[in-house]
C-alpha positions in Angstrom: -7.6 -0.1 2.6 -8.4 2.7 0.3 -10.3 2.8 -2.9 -9.0 6.3 -3.8 -5.3 5.7 -3.6 -3.4 4.7 -6.8 -0.7 2.6 -5.2 0.0 0.4 -2.2 2.1 2.5 0.3 3.8 1.9 3.6 5.7 3.9 6.1 7.5 0.8 7.4 10.8 0.3 5.5 11.5 -3.0 7.3 8.5 -4.7 5.7 9.8 -4.3 2.2 11.7 -7.1 0.3 13.2 -7.2 -3.2 13.1 -3.4 -3.4 14.6 -0.9 -5.8 15.6 2.7 -5.1 13.2 5.3 -6.5 14.7 8.7 -6.6 12.3 10.9 -8.6 8.8 9.8 -7.5 6.2 11.4 -5.2 2.6 10.8 -4.3 -0.2 13.3 -3.6 -2.2 12.3 -0.6 -5.5 13.4 0.9 -4.1 16.4 2.8 -3.1 17.8 -0.6 0.6 17.4 0.2 3.2 15.7 -2.0 5.4 13.1 -0.3 8.6 11.5 -1.7 8.7 7.9 -2.7 12.0 6.4 -1.5 11.9 2.8 -2.7 9.4 0.3 -4.3 9.3 -3.3 -3.2 7.3 -6.3 -2.2 5.5 -7.0 1.1 4.6 -10.5 2.3 2.0 -10.9 5.0 -0.2 -13.5 6.7 -4.0 -13.4 6.9 -6.0 -14.4 10.0 -6.6 -17.8 8.4 -2.9 -18.5 8.1 -2.6 -18.0 4.3 0.2 -15.9 3.0 -0.2 -13.0 0.5 2.2 -10.8 -1.5 1.7 -7.2 -2.4 4.0 -6.0 -5.2 5.1 -2.5 -6.2 4.5 -1.1 -2.7 5.9 2.4 -2.3 7.9 3.3 0.8 6.8 6.8 1.7 8.2 7.6 5.2 6.1 10.8 5.6 2.8 8.8 5.6 0.8 8.5 8.8 -0.6 5.1 8.0 -0.1 2.2 5.6 -2.5 2.1 2.5 -3.6 -0.9 0.5 -5.1 0.2 -2.8 -8.3 -1.7 -3.5 -8.1 -0.5 -7.1 -4.7 -2.1 -7.5 -6.0 -5.3 -5.9 -8.8 -5.4 -8.5 -6.4 -4.8 -11.4 -4.4 -7.8 -10.2 -7.6 -9.9 -10.1 -7.7 -10.2 -6.3 -11.1 -10.9 -4.9 -12.0 -9.3 -1.6 -15.1 -9.3 0.6 -15.4 -6.3 2.8 -17.9 -6.2 5.7 -18.2 -2.5 6.5 -19.9 -1.2 9.6 -20.9 2.5 9.5 -21.3 4.4 12.7 -22.5 8.0 13.1 
């Protein structure tokens, strides 16, 4: 989960459903590199309590090193989330 990213992004193509090809897009990530967006689609996943959720407009970016869920996008779509963060030094 990331508050700084503009989009939901995944490096796992197999998770995407109902996708469309996306030939001209790219994203700039934290290492200041630009990575190509290949397709945009929907991901369906299950939470620990058994409920099912859907993320729409997820970008498939195969060069990523991890999946990113945009907290800003969740807020825009009126999702409510409760994060319990533990900071360690």
